[in-house]
C-alpha positions as CSV (number, residue, x, y, z in Angstrom):
1,M,103.0,151.2,69.8
2,T,99.3,150.8,70.9
3,D,98.1,148.1,73.2
4,E,96.0,146.7,70.4
5,L,99.0,146.4,68.2
6,K,101.0,144.7,70.9
7,K,98.1,142.3,71.6
8,A,97.8,141.4,67.9
9,Q,101.6,140.7,67.7
10,E,101.5,138.5,70.7
11,E,98.5,136.6,69.3
12,L,100.4,136.1,66.0
13,R,103.4,134.8,68.0
14,E,101.3,132.4,69.9
15,A,99.7,131.1,66.6
16,V,103.1,130.5,65.1
17,A,104.3,128.7,68.3
18,S,101.1,126.5,68.2
19,Q,101.9,125.5,64.5
20,V,105.5,124.7,65.5
21,A,104.3,122.5,68.3
22,L,101.7,120.8,66.1
23,N,104.2,120.2,63.3
24,T,106.7,118.6,65.7
25,E,104.1,116.4,67.3
26,V,103.1,115.1,63.8
27,E,106.7,114.6,62.7
28,N,107.5,112.6,65.8
29,R,104.6,110.3,65.1
30,D,104.3,109.5,61.4
31,G,104.5,112.8,59.6
32,I,100.9,112.7,58.5
33,L,98.2,115.1,59.7
34,T,94.9,113.6,60.8
35,S,91.7,115.1,59.7
36,D,91.3,117.1,62.9
37,E,95.0,118.1,62.9
38,Q,94.6,119.3,59.3
39,T,91.6,121.4,60.3
40,K,93.5,122.9,63.2
41,W,96.5,123.5,61.0
42,D,94.4,125.4,58.4
43,G,92.7,127.4,61.2
44,L,96.0,128.5,62.6
45,K,97.2,129.4,59.2
46,E,94.1,131.5,58.6
47,T,94.4,133.1,62.0
48,R,98.0,134.1,61.2
49,S,97.0,135.6,57.9
50,K,94.3,137.7,59.5
51,L,96.5,138.8,62.3
52,A,99.2,139.8,59.9
53,A,96.7,141.9,57.9
54,K,95.5,143.4,61.2
55,I,99.0,144.3,62.3
56,D,99.7,145.9,58.9
57,R,96.5,147.9,59.2
58,L,97.2,149.1,62.8
59,K,100.7,150.1,61.8
60,E,99.3,152.1,58.9
61,V,96.8,153.8,61.2
62,E,99.7,154.7,63.5
63,S,101.7,156.1,60.7
64,L,98.8,158.2,59.4
65,K,98.3,159.6,62.9
66,L,101.9,160.4,63.2
67,E,101.9,162.2,59.9
68,Q,98.9,164.1,60.9
69,S,100.4,165.3,64.1
70,K,103.6,166.4,62.3
71,D,105.9,165.7,65.2
72,D,109.5,166.6,65.1
73,D,112.1,164.4,63.3
74,T,114.1,163.3,66.4
75,E,112.8,159.8,66.1
76,V,114.0,156.9,63.9
77,R,112.3,156.8,60.5
78,K,111.5,154.0,58.1
79,F,109.6,153.9,54.8
80,T,106.8,151.5,53.7
81,P,106.4,151.2,49.9
82,E,102.8,150.0,50.2
83,T,101.5,153.0,52.2
84,K,103.9,155.6,50.8
85,V,104.0,157.2,54.3
86,V,106.8,157.6,56.8
87,I,106.5,155.6,60.0
88,K,108.2,157.2,63.0
89,E,109.1,155.2,66.0
90,T,111.6,155.4,68.8
91,K,114.8,153.3,68.7
92,E,113.4,151.0,71.5
93,E,110.2,150.4,69.6
94,S,112.2,149.7,66.4
95,I,114.4,147.1,68.2
96,E,111.3,145.5,69.8
97,A,109.5,145.3,66.5
98,R,112.7,143.9,64.8
99,N,113.1,141.2,67.4
100,F,109.4,140.3,67.1
101,H,109.7,139.8,63.3
102,V,113.0,137.9,63.6
103,E,111.5,135.6,66.2
104,S,108.5,135.1,63.9
105,M,110.8,134.3,61.0
106,L,112.7,131.7,63.0
107,C,109.5,130.1,64.1
108,A,108.3,130.0,60.5
109,T,111.6,128.5,59.5
110,M,111.0,125.7,62.0
111,I,107.7,124.8,60.3
112,Q,109.0,125.6,56.8
113,D,106.2,128.1,56.1
114,D,107.6,130.2,53.2
115,E,104.7,132.6,53.3
116,A,105.2,133.4,57.0
117,I,108.9,133.8,56.4
118,K,108.3,136.3,53.5
119,I,105.9,138.3,55.7
120,A,108.5,138.6,58.4
121,Q,111.3,139.4,56.0
122,R,109.1,142.0,54.2
123,A,108.6,143.8,57.6
124,L,112.3,143.6,58.3
125,K,113.3,144.9,54.9
126,E,110.9,147.8,55.3
127,G,112.3,148.5,58.7
128,G,115.8,148.9,57.2
129,H,117.2,145.7,58.7
130,Y,118.2,144.1,55.4
131,S,120.2,147.1,54.3
132,N,122.7,145.3,52.1
133,L,120.4,142.9,50.3
134,E,118.5,144.0,47.2
135,L,114.8,143.0,47.0
136,R,114.1,141.0,43.9
137,D,112.4,137.8,42.8
138,G,109.9,137.6,45.7
139,Y,112.4,137.7,48.6
140,S,114.3,134.6,47.2
141,T,117.4,136.7,47.5
142,F,117.0,136.5,51.3
143,K,118.1,132.9,51.1
144,D,121.6,131.4,50.6
145,S,122.5,128.9,47.9
146,K,121.4,126.0,50.2
147,G,118.0,127.5,51.1
148,G,119.2,128.9,54.5
149,I,117.3,132.1,55.6
150,F,119.5,135.2,55.8
151,I,119.4,136.9,59.2
152,P,118.7,140.6,59.0
153,T,121.9,142.7,58.5
154,T,121.4,144.6,61.7
155,I,121.2,141.3,63.7
156,S,124.4,140.0,62.0
157,N,126.2,143.3,62.7
158,E,125.2,143.3,66.4
159,I,126.4,139.7,66.7
160,F,129.8,140.5,65.1
161,D,130.1,143.5,67.4
162,M,129.3,141.4,70.5
163,E,132.0,139.0,69.5
164,Q,134.5,141.6,70.6
165,Q,133.4,141.2,74.2
166,F,134.5,137.5,74.2
167,G,137.4,137.0,71.8
168,V,141.0,138.2,71.3
169,I,140.9,137.9,67.5
170,P,137.6,139.8,67.0
171,Q,138.7,142.6,69.3
172,Y,142.2,143.2,68.2
173,A,143.0,141.7,64.8
174,T,142.5,143.4,61.4
175,N,139.0,142.6,60.0
176,F,137.9,142.7,56.4
177,G,134.4,142.0,55.1
178,I,134.1,139.2,52.5
179,N,130.8,139.1,50.6
180,G,130.5,135.8,48.7
181,E,133.9,136.1,46.9
182,R,137.6,135.7,47.5
183,K,139.2,138.9,48.6
184,K,142.9,140.0,48.1
185,I,144.3,142.5,50.5
186,P,147.7,144.0,50.8
187,S,150.2,142.8,53.5
188,I,152.9,145.1,54.8
189,I,155.5,144.6,57.5
190,G,158.7,146.5,58.3
191,R,159.7,150.1,58.0
192,P,160.7,152.0,54.7
193,T,163.9,154.0,54.5
194,F,164.3,157.5,53.0
195,S,167.5,158.0,51.0
196,A,169.1,160.9,49.2
197,V,167.6,161.5,45.8
198,N,169.9,162.9,43.0
199,E,169.0,163.8,39.5
200,R,168.7,160.7,37.3
201,S,169.6,158.4,40.2
202,A,167.6,155.3,41.1
203,I,165.5,155.2,44.2
204,S,165.8,151.9,46.0
205,G,163.3,150.6,48.5
206,S,164.3,148.8,51.6
207,G,162.8,147.5,54.8
208,T,159.2,147.0,53.4
209,T,157.8,144.2,51.4
210,F,154.4,144.4,49.7
211,G,152.6,141.2,49.2
212,G,149.0,139.9,49.1
213,I,146.7,138.0,51.5
214,L,143.8,136.0,50.1
215,L,140.7,135.6,52.2
216,D,138.1,132.9,51.1
217,T,134.4,132.6,52.0
218,L,134.9,129.5,54.2
219,K,131.6,128.3,55.8
220,W,131.3,127.5,59.5
221,G,128.2,126.6,61.5
222,C,127.0,126.4,65.1
223,I,123.9,124.7,66.4
224,V,121.4,126.1,68.9
225,D,118.7,123.8,70.3
226,W,115.2,125.1,70.0
227,T,112.3,123.8,72.0
228,N,108.7,123.8,71.0
229,E,107.8,126.2,73.8
230,I,110.4,128.8,73.0
231,G,108.1,131.0,70.9
232,A,105.2,131.1,73.3
233,A,107.1,131.3,76.5
234,A,109.7,133.8,75.6
235,G,108.8,135.4,72.3
236,S,111.1,138.1,71.0
237,K,112.7,138.5,74.4
238,I,114.7,135.4,73.8
239,L,116.4,136.9,70.7
240,P,119.1,139.0,72.6
241,I,120.0,135.9,74.6
242,L,120.3,133.9,71.4
243,M,122.4,136.6,69.7
244,K,124.8,136.6,72.7
245,K,125.2,132.9,72.6
246,V,125.9,132.9,68.8
247,A,128.4,135.8,69.4
248,E,130.2,133.8,72.1
249,A,130.4,130.8,69.7
250,G,131.7,133.0,66.8
251,A,134.4,134.6,69.0
252,Y,135.6,131.2,70.2
253,L,135.6,129.9,66.6
254,K,137.9,132.7,65.5
255,D,140.3,132.4,68.5
256,N,140.3,128.7,68.4
257,A,141.1,128.6,64.6
258,A,143.8,131.3,64.9
259,F,145.6,129.5,67.7
260,N,144.9,125.8,67.1
261,A,144.0,125.1,63.5
262,D,145.9,122.0,62.5
263,G,145.7,122.0,58.7
264,T,142.9,119.4,58.5
265,S,139.4,119.6,57.1
266,T,138.2,120.3,60.6
267,Y,139.6,123.8,60.1
268,H,139.2,124.1,56.4
269,N,142.9,123.1,56.0
270,L,143.9,126.3,57.8
271,K,146.9,126.4,60.2
272,G,147.0,128.5,63.4
273,F,149.9,130.0,65.2
274,I,150.8,126.9,67.3
275,N,151.1,124.5,64.3
276,L,152.9,127.2,62.3
277,A,155.4,127.7,65.1
278,A,156.1,124.0,65.2
279,D,156.9,123.9,61.4
280,S,160.6,124.4,60.9
281,N,159.9,125.7,57.3
282,V,158.0,128.7,58.7
283,N,160.0,131.7,59.8
284,Y,157.2,134.3,60.2
285,V,155.8,132.5,63.3
286,R,158.8,131.5,65.5
287,K,158.9,128.9,68.3
288,T,160.6,130.2,71.5
289,S,161.7,127.4,73.7
290,A,162.0,128.1,77.5
291,D,165.4,127.6,79.2
292,T,166.3,124.0,80.0
293,G,164.6,122.9,83.2
294,D,161.6,125.1,82.7
295,A,159.5,122.2,81.4
296,T,156.2,123.0,83.2
297,F,154.0,126.1,83.5
298,A,155.0,126.4,87.1
299,T,158.7,126.5,86.3
300,L,158.5,129.1,83.6
301,D,160.3,132.2,84.8
302,A,160.2,135.9,83.9
303,D,163.1,135.6,81.5
304,D,161.2,133.0,79.5
305,Y,158.2,135.3,79.0
306,L,160.6,138.1,78.0
307,A,162.5,135.9,75.5
308,V,159.4,135.4,73.3
309,Q,159.3,139.2,72.6
310,F,162.7,139.0,70.9
311,D,161.5,136.4,68.5
312,V,159.3,138.9,66.7
313,S,160.6,141.6,64.3
314,P,161.9,144.7,66.1
315,S,159.7,146.9,64.0
316,V,156.5,145.4,65.5
317,R,157.8,144.3,69.0
318,E,156.7,147.4,70.8
319,R,153.2,146.9,69.5
320,G,152.9,143.3,70.6
321,V,150.6,141.7,73.0
322,Y,150.7,138.5,75.0
323,V,147.9,135.9,74.8
324,M,147.4,132.9,77.0
325,H,144.7,130.8,78.8
326,P,143.1,132.4,81.8
327,D,144.3,129.6,84.1
328,M,147.9,130.7,83.4
329,K,147.4,133.8,85.6
330,Q,148.2,131.9,88.7
331,H,151.7,131.3,87.4
332,L,152.3,135.0,86.7
333,L,151.5,136.7,89.9
334,N,154.9,136.2,91.6
335,L,157.2,136.5,88.6
336,Q,160.1,138.9,89.2
337,D,162.9,140.2,87.2
338,G,166.6,140.3,88.2
339,Q,166.1,143.4,90.4
340,G,163.2,141.8,92.3
341,Q,160.5,143.8,90.4
342,Y,157.2,142.1,89.6
343,V,156.8,141.8,85.8
344,Y,153.0,141.1,86.0
345,G,150.8,144.2,86.3
346,G,147.1,143.7,87.3
347,P,144.2,145.5,85.6
348,A,144.1,148.1,88.3
349,K,147.6,149.2,87.6
350,S,147.3,149.4,83.8
351,G,143.9,151.0,83.2
352,G,141.8,147.8,83.0
353,I,144.1,145.5,81.0
354,P,146.7,143.3,82.8
355,T,150.3,143.5,81.5
356,L,153.3,141.3,81.4
357,W,156.8,142.9,80.9
358,G,155.0,146.2,80.2
359,R,152.9,144.8,77.3
360,P,149.2,144.1,77.3
361,L,148.2,140.6,78.4
362,L,145.0,139.1,76.9
363,F,143.3,135.9,78.0
364,S,141.4,133.4,75.8
365,E,139.8,130.1,76.7
366,A,140.7,128.9,73.2
367,F,144.4,128.9,74.0
368,P,145.8,125.5,75.1
369,I,146.2,124.8,78.8
370,T,147.8,121.3,78.6
371,D,150.8,121.4,81.0
372,G,154.0,119.5,80.4
373,A,157.2,119.5,78.5
374,N,157.5,121.1,75.0
375,V,153.9,122.5,75.0
376,P,152.7,126.0,74.1
377,A,152.3,128.4,77.0
378,A,151.9,131.9,75.5
379,L,151.6,133.8,72.2
380,Y,153.3,137.1,71.6
381,F,152.2,139.0,68.4
382,D,151.2,142.2,66.7
383,P,147.4,141.8,66.1
384,S,147.5,144.3,63.2
385,Y,149.5,141.8,61.1
386,F,146.8,139.1,61.5
387,A,144.0,139.5,58.9
388,Y,140.6,137.8,59.1
389,G,137.5,138.1,57.0
390,T,133.9,137.6,58.0
391,G,130.9,137.4,55.7
392,M,128.6,140.3,56.2
393,Q,125.5,138.1,56.2
394,M,124.6,135.1,58.5
395,S,122.0,132.6,57.6
396,V,120.0,130.0,59.6
397,T,118.7,126.6,58.6
398,R,116.3,124.2,60.4
399,L,117.5,120.8,61.8
400,T,115.0,118.1,62.9
401,E,116.9,114.9,62.5
402,A,120.4,115.4,63.7
403,T,121.9,114.4,67.1
404,I,123.3,117.4,68.9
405,T,125.1,117.8,72.3
406,D,123.9,120.5,74.7
407,E,126.1,122.5,77.0
408,D,126.0,119.8,79.7
409,G,127.3,117.2,77.3
410,N,124.0,115.4,76.9
411,S,123.1,114.0,73.5
412,I,119.8,115.1,72.0
413,N,118.3,113.1,69.1
414,L,116.1,115.6,67.4
415,A,114.2,112.9,65.5
416,T,113.0,111.0,68.6
417,Q,112.8,113.8,71.2
418,D,110.5,116.8,71.4
419,A,113.2,119.1,70.2
420,Q,114.4,121.0,67.2
421,A,117.5,123.1,66.4
422,L,118.7,126.0,64.4
423,R,122.0,126.0,62.6
424,F,123.6,129.4,62.2
425,L,126.1,129.7,59.3
426,Q,128.7,132.4,58.8
427,H,131.8,132.8,56.5
428,F,135.2,133.3,58.1
429,D,138.8,133.0,56.9
430,F,142.1,134.2,58.2
431,Q,145.7,134.7,57.2
432,P,148.7,135.9,59.3
433,S,151.2,138.0,57.4
434,N,154.0,135.8,56.2
435,L,156.4,138.7,55.6
436,T,159.6,139.0,57.7
437,T,162.6,141.3,58.4
438,T,166.1,140.0,59.1
439,T,167.9,140.9,62.2
440,A,171.4,139.6,63.0
441,G,170.9,137.1,60.2
442,T,167.6,135.7,61.5
443,A,164.3,136.3,59.7
444,K,161.5,137.2,62.1
445,G,157.9,138.1,61.6
446,A,155.1,139.5,63.8
447,F,154.4,136.3,65.7
448,A,156.1,134.0,68.3
449,V,154.9,131.2,70.5
450,L,156.5,130.4,73.9
451,Y,156.9,126.6,74.5
452,T,158.0,125.0,77.8
453,A,161.4,123.4,77.7
454,A,161.7,119.8,76.3
455,S,163.3,118.7,79.6
C-alpha cells in the first residue's frame, strides 16, 4: 500500500469522524442543522465522495502495476468486478484494509449515511469478507430484517473463534451453525450392542437411542459505547479491541445461559444445567447432594467431588469434565483421598489444564459462586452431549437515546451526553441431550450438578 493511498484513507476516516461529531452535536441540541452546519455537512460529504473515488483510483493503479510486474502468486488475491483485474496484497495489508472499511462502515452507521455504508460494504464484499452473502438489490441484503448492518463474515468468524479463549461452552461443546432457520440435529447417547445374527432372525437394537434436538435462531444483543472521538483518535486500530470485547461478551453469554438460564424471557425461556438439576422431573441432569454436614464450599470434601461423577451415565463418565467458578480453586488445593493423595492436579502436572480426580477441571466466571447450604458448587458433564447453535452472521445497529451502563457501573444517557453506542446482535440457542441410560434401576444422562448439603 502506497503512502498516498494510506493518506487518502486516513483523510476519509477523519472526514467520517467529523461528520459523526457534527451529527451528535446537532442531535444533542435540537436536531436541526444551521445554515453554516449544513454547508459544513455538505462539504464533508463531498470530501468523502472525492476521497472514496481517489482511493478506488489508487487501488486500481496498484493493481495494474502488480499485473504488469507479474509477481508470483504467493500473496492473497481478490477480484474487483469494476476493473476486471486481480489485486494482490499481503495478508497483513488485507486485514488492515478490512479493518479500515469496517471502521468506516461503523462510523457511517452512526450518522446513518447509507451511501457511505454501501461504499464500505462494496469494498468488503470485493475483498472476500462477505463470503456467505449474495450481492443483490443494491446491498440491501447486507442488512437484517430490522435494518441492522451485517458485519463482514470474516469479522464474525474471528469473533466466534476468539470466544473459545474465554468460555467453556464455546471451547468444548458441540457447535452447529444456524442460518436464519430452525435446525434439527440428531442426539445420540449410550453404546450399541452387537448380537448374533441368524438367517431370518430379527436384529434388536439396545443401548442407543436416536432422537432430535431443535435449535432456534434466538436473538441476543450486547451494547458497546462509542464516543465521537473514536474514529479520529483510533481509526481501524480500535477494531481488534472491539472484536475481543464482543467475543468476551459472547462467550459469557453462552456459559451464563448454559449454566444459569431460568426458563424466563430473560433467557428466551431456556433452562440451564442448574435449574434442570433442581427439577425433580428431569433425569438427564441429576442433582448430587454433598454428604450431610458439607453445607459450605469450605466443608466439601474429596468424596463429594467424586460422587458427582457417578451421577452421569457410565458410557460418558470417562469423558466428563468439571466446571466451577475460578474462586473455588482455593477450596480444592488441599483435598485428599482416603490414602492421603491430593485429588487436585495443577496445570503444570497435567499439560496446561488442571484436573480433579483425574478429570479436566475448567473454570468459568459465569458459574455461580454464592456460598451456603443447598447451592450449586460444580458441574460434571460430557461437553459433546451439549449442542449449541450460533448464527453465522452478526449485525450491528446504532443507539442514540438509550441509557446504558459502562464497565464501572456508571449510567450513560445517550440522549443527553456526548455519547453513542453500537448494539451487536447474534443468534444463539442451546439444547442438552435429554437421552439417558439406566444403571442399577436409575436413569442417568451426561450431566450432573454438585450441590452443598442442605444442613
